[in-house]
N, C-alpha and C positions, 0 to 999 in steps of 0.2 A: 505494500500500499504506500503510494507516496503522498507528500505534503498536500496535494491538490484534492487527496480522497479523504483525508482526515475529517471526523464528523467535528461540527462546530460545537463548542462548551455551550453549555446552558448557562444562563445567567443567575447562577447560585451564589455562593458565599465568595468573594473574590479573595483569593489566595496572597494576602499583603503581607504578611508575616513569615519570617523575622524581616525586619527592616534593615538590620545591620549591614553595611556595604563597606568594602575596602577600595578604595581609589576608584578606578574604571571596571573594577569586576564586577559581574553579576550579581546580586544578591541570590542566596540560597531558597530560593521560593520555587514553587513548582511550574513547569511548563505543560499548560493542558494541550490536549488531553491525554497526553502521553503519563503526567505524573512524574516526571523524571525532573530533577535538579537543574536548574538553570545555570548554576556555577560549576557543579561537578558530574552531571549527568547519571548521577547515582538515583535510584529510586527514591522519591521523596515522600517523608521527610528523611532526608541524609542525615548522618551522624552529627555533622556542623549545623544543619537546620533543628536539629533537636536540642542541642546544646544553646543555640541562640534563642530559640524559642523559651527554653527553661528560664534562660536570663531575662528575655523580655516579659515575661508573664509572671515573673517572682513574686510570690503573695497572692497572685491570682489564679490559682490552679483550675476554679470552675470556668474562668474565663478561657483559659487554653484549651479545657475539655471540649468546651460547646464550640469553640472555633474550629477543633480537630473534627469534631464529630460532623459539623457541616461540609468541611471538606472531605470527609470520608465519604459522605452521601454522594456528592459531585462526581468523586472518584470513581465509586462503583459506575455510575451511570457511564462517566466517559469510557471507561476500561471494558465494560460490557458491550459499549456500541463500537469501539474500538477493534476489538476481537472477540465477535459473538459466538465462534467457534470454540474460544479458550475460554473454559468455566474460570471465572475470578471467584477463590474461594472467600466469603465474607468474613470468616474468623482470621485469614491471612491478614486482610485488609484493615480489619480493626487491631491485630496486632501492629501493624505497620503505621497506622494512622494515630491511634488513639492508646493502647495499653501501655505504650514506654513513657507517657505522660502521667 
């Protein structure tokens, strides 16, 4: 599938965190609809994004969990439409997006 065939992401929660950037490097935010990190190309949230999110949401764990749950919902939608033949396991996405927080 080339970039012109990728499904258009829905207008769900906008992945704007973590906001920390160094110089001209892209932030460790997800690139939709693949949900890979813009900075390191690892599955988002990458280890660096997790660390930055913990710092950014320090003392507001509930807010972090709500933010991640909204992105989990959007990721499930995007990834299922991106590869309908590959089953996305909900528990794996939950572990990837929410349980670490």
